CHARMM internal coordinates of N, CA and C (Angstrom, degrees):
IC EDIT
DIST 1 N 1 CA 1.4494
DIST 1 CA 1 C 1.5331
ANGL 1 N 1 CA 1 C 110.80
DIST 1 C 2 N 1.3172
ANGL 1 CA 1 C 2 N 117.02
DIHE 1 N 1 CA 1 C 2 N -44.87
DIST 2 N 2 CA 1.4615
ANGL 1 C 2 N 2 CA 120.45
DIHE 1 CA 1 C 2 N 2 CA 179.42
DIST 2 CA 2 C 1.5209
ANGL 2 N 2 CA 2 C 110.91
DIHE 1 C 2 N 2 CA 2 C -65.96
DIST 2 C 3 N 1.3253
ANGL 2 CA 2 C 3 N 116.15
DIHE 2 N 2 CA 2 C 3 N -35.68
DIST 3 N 3 CA 1.4646
ANGL 2 C 3 N 3 CA 120.69
DIHE 2 CA 2 C 3 N 3 CA 178.91
DIST 3 CA 3 C 1.5330
ANGL 3 N 3 CA 3 C 110.32
DIHE 2 C 3 N 3 CA 3 C -65.23
DIST 3 C 4 N 1.3206
ANGL 3 CA 3 C 4 N 117.13
DIHE 3 N 3 CA 3 C 4 N -41.18
DIST 4 N 4 CA 1.4675
ANGL 3 C 4 N 4 CA 121.10
DIHE 3 CA 3 C 4 N 4 CA 179.09
DIST 4 CA 4 C 1.5247
ANGL 4 N 4 CA 4 C 110.53
DIHE 3 C 4 N 4 CA 4 C -64.57
DIST 4 C 5 N 1.3130
ANGL 4 CA 4 C 5 N 116.66
DIHE 4 N 4 CA 4 C 5 N -39.57
DIST 5 N 5 CA 1.4631
ANGL 4 C 5 N 5 CA 120.37
DIHE 4 CA 4 C 5 N 5 CA 178.45
DIST 5 CA 5 C 1.5254
ANGL 5 N 5 CA 5 C 110.66
DIHE 4 C 5 N 5 CA 5 C -64.08
DIST 5 C 6 N 1.3202
ANGL 5 CA 5 C 6 N 116.76
DIHE 5 N 5 CA 5 C 6 N -41.32
DIST 6 N 6 CA 1.4596
ANGL 5 C 6 N 6 CA 121.07
DIHE 5 CA 5 C 6 N 6 CA 179.36
DIST 6 CA 6 C 1.5277
ANGL 6 N 6 CA 6 C 110.60
DIHE 5 C 6 N 6 CA 6 C -63.50
DIST 6 C 7 N 1.3298
ANGL 6 CA 6 C 7 N 116.70
DIHE 6 N 6 CA 6 C 7 N -44.01
DIST 7 N 7 CA 1.4655
ANGL 6 C 7 N 7 CA 120.94
DIHE 6 CA 6 C 7 N 7 CA 179.43
DIST 7 CA 7 C 1.5265
ANGL 7 N 7 CA 7 C 110.20
DIHE 6 C 7 N 7 CA 7 C -64.21
DIST 7 C 8 N 1.3261
ANGL 7 CA 7 C 8 N 117.34
DIHE 7 N 7 CA 7 C 8 N -43.03
DIST 8 N 8 CA 1.4637
ANGL 7 C 8 N 8 CA 120.96
DIHE 7 CA 7 C 8 N 8 CA 179.17
DIST 8 CA 8 C 1.5254
ANGL 8 N 8 CA 8 C 111.14
DIHE 7 C 8 N 8 CA 8 C -63.08
DIST 8 C 9 N 1.3185
ANGL 8 CA 8 C 9 N 117.03
DIHE 8 N 8 CA 8 C 9 N -39.00
DIST 9 N 9 CA 1.4601
ANGL 8 C 9 N 9 CA 120.86
DIHE 8 CA 8 C 9 N 9 CA 178.16
DIST 9 CA 9 C 1.5189
ANGL 9 N 9 CA 9 C 110.98
DIHE 8 C 9 N 9 CA 9 C -64.37
DIST 9 C 10 N 1.3329
ANGL 9 CA 9 C 10 N 116.95
DIHE 9 N 9 CA 9 C 10 N -45.44
DIST 10 N 10 CA 1.4617
ANGL 9 C 10 N 10 CA 120.47
DIHE 9 CA 9 C 10 N 10 CA 177.94
DIST 10 CA 10 C 1.5233
ANGL 10 N 10 CA 10 C 111.17
DIHE 9 C 10 N 10 CA 10 C -60.98
DIST 10 C 11 N 1.3211
ANGL 10 CA 10 C 11 N 117.63
DIHE 10 N 10 CA 10 C 11 N -42.66
DIST 11 N 11 CA 1.4633
ANGL 10 C 11 N 11 CA 120.70
DIHE 10 CA 10 C 11 N 11 CA 179.31
DIST 11 CA 11 C 1.5251
ANGL 11 N 11 CA 11 C 111.25
DIHE 10 C 11 N 11 CA 11 C -63.89
DIST 11 C 12 N 1.3179
ANGL 11 CA 11 C 12 N 116.96
DIHE 11 N 11 CA 11 C 12 N -39.62
DIST 12 N 12 CA 1.4568
ANGL 11 C 12 N 12 CA 120.65
DIHE 11 CA 11 C 12 N 12 CA 178.37
DIST 12 CA 12 C 1.5267
ANGL 12 N 12 CA 12 C 111.15
DIHE 11 C 12 N 12 CA 12 C -64.67
DIST 12 C 13 N 1.3253
ANGL 12 CA 12 C 13 N 116.98
DIHE 12 N 12 CA 12 C 13 N -43.43
DIST 13 N 13 CA 1.4657
ANGL 12 C 13 N 13 CA 120.90
DIHE 12 CA 12 C 13 N 13 CA 178.96
DIST 13 CA 13 C 1.5252
ANGL 13 N 13 CA 13 C 110.33
DIHE 12 C 13 N 13 CA 13 C -62.99
DIST 13 C 14 N 1.3208
ANGL 13 CA 13 C 14 N 116.93
DIHE 13 N 13 CA 13 C 14 N -43.69
DIST 14 N 14 CA 1.4650
ANGL 13 C 14 N 14 CA 120.64
DIHE 13 CA 13 C 14 N 14 CA 179.20
DIST 14 CA 14 C 1.5284
ANGL 14 N 14 CA 14 C 110.28
DIHE 13 C 14 N 14 CA 14 C -62.46
DIST 14 C 15 N 1.3324
ANGL 14 CA 14 C 15 N 117.21
DIHE 14 N 14 CA 14 C 15 N -42.33
DIST 15 N 15 CA 1.4609
ANGL 14 C 15 N 15 CA 120.88
DIHE 14 CA 14 C 15 N 15 CA 179.21
DIST 15 CA 15 C 1.5265
ANGL 15 N 15 CA 15 C 110.96
DIHE 14 C 15 N 15 CA 15 C -63.14
DIST 15 C 16 N 1.3275
ANGL 15 CA 15 C 16 N 117.13
DIHE 15 N 15 CA 15 C 16 N -43.78
DIST 16 N 16 CA 1.4662
ANGL 15 C 16 N 16 CA 120.54
DIHE 15 CA 15 C 16 N 16 CA -179.85
DIST 16 CA 16 C 1.5224
ANGL 16 N 16 CA 16 C 110.50
DIHE 15 C 16 N 16 CA 16 C -63.58
DIST 16 C 17 N 1.3193
ANGL 16 CA 16 C 17 N 117.37
DIHE 16 N 16 CA 16 C 17 N -45.56
DIST 17 N 17 CA 1.4658
ANGL 16 C 17 N 17 CA 120.25
DIHE 16 CA 16 C 17 N 17 CA 178.61
DIST 17 CA 17 C 1.5215
ANGL 17 N 17 CA 17 C 111.35
DIHE 16 C 17 N 17 CA 17 C -62.47
DIST 17 C 18 N 1.3282
ANGL 17 CA 17 C 18 N 117.42
DIHE 17 N 17 CA 17 C 18 N -41.63
DIST 18 N 18 CA 1.4617
ANGL 17 C 18 N 18 CA 120.98
DIHE 17 CA 17 C 18 N 18 CA 178.07
DIST 18 CA 18 C 1.5281
ANGL 18 N 18 CA 18 C 110.73
DIHE 17 C 18 N 18 CA 18 C -61.11
DIST 18 C 19 N 1.3256
ANGL 18 CA 18 C 19 N 116.75
DIHE 18 N 18 CA 18 C 19 N -42.90
DIST 19 N 19 CA 1.4616
ANGL 18 C 19 N 19 CA 120.32
DIHE 18 CA 18 C 19 N 19 CA 179.98
DIST 19 CA 19 C 1.5224
ANGL 19 N 19 CA 19 C 110.94
DIHE 18 C 19 N 19 CA 19 C -64.67
DIST 19 C 20 N 1.3200
ANGL 19 CA 19 C 20 N 117.07
DIHE 19 N 19 CA 19 C 20 N -41.87
DIST 20 N 20 CA 1.4664
ANGL 19 C 20 N 20 CA 120.83
DIHE 19 CA 19 C 20 N 20 CA 179.72
DIST 20 CA 20 C 1.5214
ANGL 20 N 20 CA 20 C 110.70
DIHE 19 C 20 N 20 CA 20 C -64.08
DIST 20 C 21 N 1.3208
ANGL 20 CA 20 C 21 N 117.31
DIHE 20 N 20 CA 20 C 21 N -41.44
DIST 21 N 21 CA 1.4610
ANGL 20 C 21 N 21 CA 121.03
DIHE 20 CA 20 C 21 N 21 CA -178.09
DIST 21 CA 21 C 1.5230
ANGL 21 N 21 CA 21 C 111.35
DIHE 20 C 21 N 21 CA 21 C -73.21
DIST 21 C 22 N 1.3280
ANGL 21 CA 21 C 22 N 117.31
DIHE 21 N 21 CA 21 C 22 N -42.53
DIST 22 N 22 CA 1.4648
ANGL 21 C 22 N 22 CA 119.60
DIHE 21 CA 21 C 22 N 22 CA -174.21
DIST 22 CA 22 C 1.5286
ANGL 22 N 22 CA 22 C 113.26
DIHE 21 C 22 N 22 CA 22 C -81.17
DIST 22 C 23 N 1.3322
ANGL 22 CA 22 C 23 N 117.96
DIHE 22 N 22 CA 22 C 23 N -32.93
DIST 23 N 23 CA 1.4665
ANGL 22 C 23 N 23 CA 121.30
DIHE 22 CA 22 C 23 N 23 CA -178.35
DIST 23 CA 23 C 1.5302
ANGL 23 N 23 CA 23 C 110.14
DIHE 22 C 23 N 23 CA 23 C -138.41
DIST 23 C 24 N 1.3227
ANGL 23 CA 23 C 24 N 117.33
DIHE 23 N 23 CA 23 C 24 N 73.46
DIST 24 N 24 CA 1.4740
ANGL 23 C 24 N 24 CA 118.79
DIHE 23 CA 23 C 24 N 24 CA -175.14
DIST 24 CA 24 C 1.5293
ANGL 24 N 24 CA 24 C 113.58
DIHE 23 C 24 N 24 CA 24 C -64.17
DIST 24 C 25 N 1.3235
ANGL 24 CA 24 C 25 N 118.00
DIHE 24 N 24 CA 24 C 25 N -33.65
DIST 25 N 25 CA 1.4676
ANGL 24 C 25 N 25 CA 119.18
DIHE 24 CA 24 C 25 N 25 CA -179.23
DIST 25 CA 25 C 1.5270
ANGL 25 N 25 CA 25 C 110.59
DIHE 24 C 25 N 25 CA 25 C -66.94
DIST 25 C 26 N 1.3170
ANGL 25 CA 25 C 26 N 116.48
DIHE 25 N 25 CA 25 C 26 N -43.13
DIST 26 N 26 CA 1.4782
ANGL 25 C 26 N 26 CA 120.19
DIHE 25 CA 25 C 26 N 26 CA 179.01
DIST 26 CA 26 C 1.5230
ANGL 26 N 26 CA 26 C 110.26
DIHE 25 C 26 N 26 CA 26 C -66.29
DIST 26 C 27 N 1.3324
ANGL 26 CA 26 C 27 N 117.17
DIHE 26 N 26 CA 26 C 27 N -39.90
DIST 27 N 27 CA 1.4626
ANGL 26 C 27 N 27 CA 120.38
DIHE 26 CA 26 C 27 N 27 CA 178.74
DIST 27 CA 27 C 1.5296
ANGL 27 N 27 CA 27 C 110.24
DIHE 26 C 27 N 27 CA 27 C -62.65
DIST 27 C 28 N 1.3279
ANGL 27 CA 27 C 28 N 116.72
DIHE 27 N 27 CA 27 C 28 N -40.35
DIST 28 N 28 CA 1.4630
ANGL 27 C 28 N 28 CA 120.17
DIHE 27 CA 27 C 28 N 28 CA 178.52
DIST 28 CA 28 C 1.5238
ANGL 28 N 28 CA 28 C 110.94
DIHE 27 C 28 N 28 CA 28 C -65.04
DIST 28 C 29 N 1.3274
ANGL 28 CA 28 C 29 N 116.67
DIHE 28 N 28 CA 28 C 29 N -39.55
DIST 29 N 29 CA 1.4665
ANGL 28 C 29 N 29 CA 119.81
DIHE 28 CA 28 C 29 N 29 CA 177.19
DIST 29 CA 29 C 1.5239
ANGL 29 N 29 CA 29 C 111.32
DIHE 28 C 29 N 29 CA 29 C -62.28
DIST 29 C 30 N 1.3237
ANGL 29 CA 29 C 30 N 116.91
DIHE 29 N 29 CA 29 C 30 N -41.56
DIST 30 N 30 CA 1.4652
ANGL 29 C 30 N 30 CA 120.37
DIHE 29 CA 29 C 30 N 30 CA 179.74
DIST 30 CA 30 C 1.5254
ANGL 30 N 30 CA 30 C 111.38
DIHE 29 C 30 N 30 CA 30 C -65.23
DIST 30 C 31 N 1.3279
ANGL 30 CA 30 C 31 N 116.77
DIHE 30 N 30 CA 30 C 31 N -39.91
DIST 31 N 31 CA 1.4688
ANGL 30 C 31 N 31 CA 120.37
DIHE 30 CA 30 C 31 N 31 CA 177.86
DIST 31 CA 31 C 1.5275
ANGL 31 N 31 CA 31 C 109.94
DIHE 30 C 31 N 31 CA 31 C -64.88
DIST 31 C 32 N 1.3293
ANGL 31 CA 31 C 32 N 116.19
DIHE 31 N 31 CA 31 C 32 N -41.49
DIST 32 N 32 CA 1.4620
ANGL 31 C 32 N 32 CA 119.78
DIHE 31 CA 31 C 32 N 32 CA 179.07
DIST 32 CA 32 C 1.5255
ANGL 32 N 32 CA 32 C 110.94
DIHE 31 C 32 N 32 CA 32 C -62.73
DIST 32 C 33 N 1.3145
ANGL 32 CA 32 C 33 N 117.39
DIHE 32 N 32 CA 32 C 33 N -43.42
DIST 33 N 33 CA 1.4640
ANGL 32 C 33 N 33 CA 120.99
DIHE 32 CA 32 C 33 N 33 CA 178.05
DIST 33 CA 33 C 1.5300
ANGL 33 N 33 CA 33 C 110.23
DIHE 32 C 33 N 33 CA 33 C -60.53
DIST 33 C 34 N 1.3288
ANGL 33 CA 33 C 34 N 116.58
DIHE 33 N 33 CA 33 C 34 N -41.40
DIST 34 N 34 CA 1.4598
ANGL 33 C 34 N 34 CA 120.38
DIHE 33 CA 33 C 34 N 34 CA 178.78
DIST 34 CA 34 C 1.5168
ANGL 34 N 34 CA 34 C 112.19
DIHE 33 C 34 N 34 CA 34 C -62.39
DIST 34 C 35 N 1.3408
ANGL 34 CA 34 C 35 N 116.65
DIHE 34 N 34 CA 34 C 35 N -44.72
DIST 35 N 35 CA 1.4580
ANGL 34 C 35 N 35 CA 119.66
DIHE 34 CA 34 C 35 N 35 CA -179.55
DIST 35 CA 35 C 1.5224
ANGL 35 N 35 CA 35 C 111.83
DIHE 34 C 35 N 35 CA 35 C -68.70
DIST 35 C 36 N 1.3217
ANGL 35 CA 35 C 36 N 117.48
DIHE 35 N 35 CA 35 C 36 N -35.56
DIST 36 N 36 CA 1.4626
ANGL 35 C 36 N 36 CA 120.25
DIHE 35 CA 35 C 36 N 36 CA 176.64
DIST 36 CA 36 C 1.5276
ANGL 36 N 36 CA 36 C 109.66
DIHE 35 C 36 N 36 CA 36 C -64.09
DIST 36 C 37 N 1.3208
ANGL 36 CA 36 C 37 N 116.74
DIHE 36 N 36 CA 36 C 37 N -41.02
DIST 37 N 37 CA 1.4633
ANGL 36 C 37 N 37 CA 120.20
DIHE 36 CA 36 C 37 N 37 CA 177.84
DIST 37 CA 37 C 1.5136
ANGL 37 N 37 CA 37 C 112.23
DIHE 36 C 37 N 37 CA 37 C -62.76
DIST 37 C 38 N 1.3230
ANGL 37 CA 37 C 38 N 116.74
DIHE 37 N 37 CA 37 C 38 N -44.04
DIST 38 N 38 CA 1.4666
ANGL 37 C 38 N 38 CA 120.75
DIHE 37 CA 37 C 38 N 38 CA 178.53
DIST 38 CA 38 C 1.5263
ANGL 38 N 38 CA 38 C 110.38
DIHE 37 C 38 N 38 CA 38 C -64.54
DIST 38 C 39 N 1.3266
ANGL 38 CA 38 C 39 N 116.32
DIHE 38 N 38 CA 38 C 39 N -41.11
DIST 39 N 39 CA 1.4617
ANGL 38 C 39 N 39 CA 120.61
DIHE 38 CA 38 C 39 N 39 CA 179.27
DIST 39 CA 39 C 1.5268
ANGL 39 N 39 CA 39 C 111.29
DIHE 38 C 39 N 39 CA 39 C -63.11
DIST 39 C 40 N 1.3134
ANGL 39 CA 39 C 40 N 116.26
DIHE 39 N 39 CA 39 C 40 N -44.61
DIST 40 N 40 CA 1.4707
ANGL 39 C 40 N 40 CA 119.69
DIHE 39 CA 39 C 40 N 40 CA 178.86
DIST 40 CA 40 C 1.5255
ANGL 40 N 40 CA 40 C 111.46
DIHE 39 C 40 N 40 CA 40 C -64.14
DIST 40 C 41 N 1.3173
ANGL 40 CA 40 C 41 N 116.88
DIHE 40 N 40 CA 40 C 41 N -38.59
DIST 41 N 41 CA 1.4634
ANGL 40 C 41 N 41 CA 120.13
DIHE 40 CA 40 C 41 N 41 CA 178.27
DIST 41 CA 41 C 1.5258
ANGL 41 N 41 CA 41 C 110.52
DIHE 40 C 41 N 41 CA 41 C -64.06
DIST 41 C 42 N 1.3333
ANGL 41 CA 41 C 42 N 117.16
DIHE 41 N 41 CA 41 C 42 N -42.60
DIST 42 N 42 CA 1.4624
ANGL 41 C 42 N 42 CA 120.52
DIHE 41 CA 41 C 42 N 42 CA 179.28
DIST 42 CA 42 C 1.5283
ANGL 42 N 42 CA 42 C 110.94
DIHE 41 C 42 N 42 CA 42 C -64.57
DIST 42 C 43 N 1.3285
ANGL 42 CA 42 C 43 N 116.58
DIHE 42 N 42 CA 42 C 43 N -40.78
DIST 43 N 43 CA 1.4655
ANGL 42 C 43 N 43 CA 119.59
DIHE 42 CA 42 C 43 N 43 CA 177.81
DIST 43 CA 43 C 1.5239
ANGL 43 N 43 CA 43 C 110.96
DIHE 42 C 43 N 43 CA 43 C -63.29
DIST 43 C 44 N 1.3216
ANGL 43 CA 43 C 44 N 116.54
DIHE 43 N 43 CA 43 C 44 N -41.14
DIST 44 N 44 CA 1.4629
ANGL 43 C 44 N 44 CA 120.44
DIHE 43 CA 43 C 44 N 44 CA -179.89
DIST 44 CA 44 C 1.5184
ANGL 44 N 44 CA 44 C 111.40
DIHE 43 C 44 N 44 CA 44 C -64.90
DIST 44 C 45 N 1.3184
ANGL 44 CA 44 C 45 N 117.02
DIHE 44 N 44 CA 44 C 45 N -41.27
DIST 45 N 45 CA 1.4675
ANGL 44 C 45 N 45 CA 120.47
DIHE 44 CA 44 C 45 N 45 CA 177.73
DIST 45 CA 45 C 1.5225
ANGL 45 N 45 CA 45 C 110.10
DIHE 44 C 45 N 45 CA 45 C -64.43
DIST 45 C 46 N 1.3268
ANGL 45 CA 45 C 46 N 116.65
DIHE 45 N 45 CA 45 C 46 N -42.52
DIST 46 N 46 CA 1.4591
ANGL 45 C 46 N 46 CA 120.36
DIHE 45 CA 45 C 46 N 46 CA 177.64
DIST 46 CA 46 C 1.5183
ANGL 46 N 46 CA 46 C 112.15
DIHE 45 C 46 N 46 CA 46 C -61.80
DIST 46 C 47 N 1.3222
ANGL 46 CA 46 C 47 N 116.64
DIHE 46 N 46 CA 46 C 47 N -42.89
DIST 47 N 47 CA 1.4652
ANGL 46 C 47 N 47 CA 120.48
DIHE 46 CA 46 C 47 N 47 CA 178.30
DIST 47 CA 47 C 1.5232
ANGL 47 N 47 CA 47 C 110.92
DIHE 46 C 47 N 47 CA 47 C -64.89
DIST 47 C 48 N 1.3297
ANGL 47 CA 47 C 48 N 117.07
DIHE 47 N 47 CA 47 C 48 N -40.23
DIST 48 N 48 CA 1.4631
ANGL 47 C 48 N 48 CA 121.24
DIHE 47 CA 47 C 48 N 48 CA 178.02
DIST 48 CA 48 C 1.5236
ANGL 48 N 48 CA 48 C 110.64
DIHE 47 C 48 N 48 CA 48 C -61.69
DIST 48 C 49 N 1.3305
ANGL 48 CA 48 C 49 N 117.18
DIHE 48 N 48 CA 48 C 49 N -45.79
DIST 49 N 49 CA 1.4676
ANGL 48 C 49 N 49 CA 120.59
DIHE 48 CA 48 C 49 N 49 CA 179.81
DIST 49 CA 49 C 1.5254
ANGL 49 N 49 CA 49 C 110.46
DIHE 48 C 49 N 49 CA 49 C -64.23
DIST 49 C 50 N 1.3222
ANGL 49 CA 49 C 50 N 116.69
DIHE 49 N 49 CA 49 C 50 N -39.65
DIST 50 N 50 CA 1.4602
ANGL 49 C 50 N 50 CA 120.80
DIHE 49 CA 49 C 50 N 50 CA 178.67
DIST 50 CA 50 C 1.5192
ANGL 50 N 50 CA 50 C 110.37
DIHE 49 C 50 N 50 CA 50 C -62.62
DIST 50 C 51 N 1.3222
ANGL 50 CA 50 C 51 N 116.72
DIHE 50 N 50 CA 50 C 51 N -46.32
DIST 51 N 51 CA 1.4632
ANGL 50 C 51 N 51 CA 120.39
DIHE 50 CA 50 C 51 N 51 CA 179.03
DIST 51 CA 51 C 1.5260
ANGL 51 N 51 CA 51 C 111.67
DIHE 50 C 51 N 51 CA 51 C -66.70
DIST 51 C 52 N 1.3248
ANGL 51 CA 51 C 52 N 116.72
DIHE 51 N 51 CA 51 C 52 N -33.56
DIST 52 N 52 CA 1.4589
ANGL 51 C 52 N 52 CA 120.98
DIHE 51 CA 51 C 52 N 52 CA 179.81
DIST 52 CA 52 C 1.5276
ANGL 52 N 52 CA 52 C 110.93
DIHE 51 C 52 N 52 CA 52 C -66.54
DIST 52 C 53 N 1.3221
ANGL 52 CA 52 C 53 N 116.99
DIHE 52 N 52 CA 52 C 53 N -39.32
DIST 53 N 53 CA 1.4615
ANGL 52 C 53 N 53 CA 121.35
DIHE 52 CA 52 C 53 N 53 CA -179.43
DIST 53 CA 53 C 1.5225
ANGL 53 N 53 CA 53 C 110.42
DIHE 52 C 53 N 53 CA 53 C -70.86
DIST 53 C 54 N 1.3105
ANGL 53 CA 53 C 54 N 116.93
DIHE 53 N 53 CA 53 C 54 N -38.35
DIST 54 N 54 CA 1.4820
ANGL 53 C 54 N 54 CA 120.23
DIHE 53 CA 53 C 54 N 54 CA -178.19
DIST 54 CA 54 C 1.4503
ANGL 54 N 54 CA 54 C 110.30
DIHE 53 C 54 N 54 CA 54 C -82.77
END
COOR INIT
IC SEED 1 N 1 CA 1 C
IC BUILD
């Protein structure tokens, strides 16, 4: 099981590096979408906590 996880991790890293090298603009867009999603989630949690306190 641990060996399979290690192999899957290596394959994922290789895929990510390949994507960054072969299509840097698309990789940057995907990273931006990810950060926007995280930012929106944090804002929503903050708004929920603010509304919960008030």
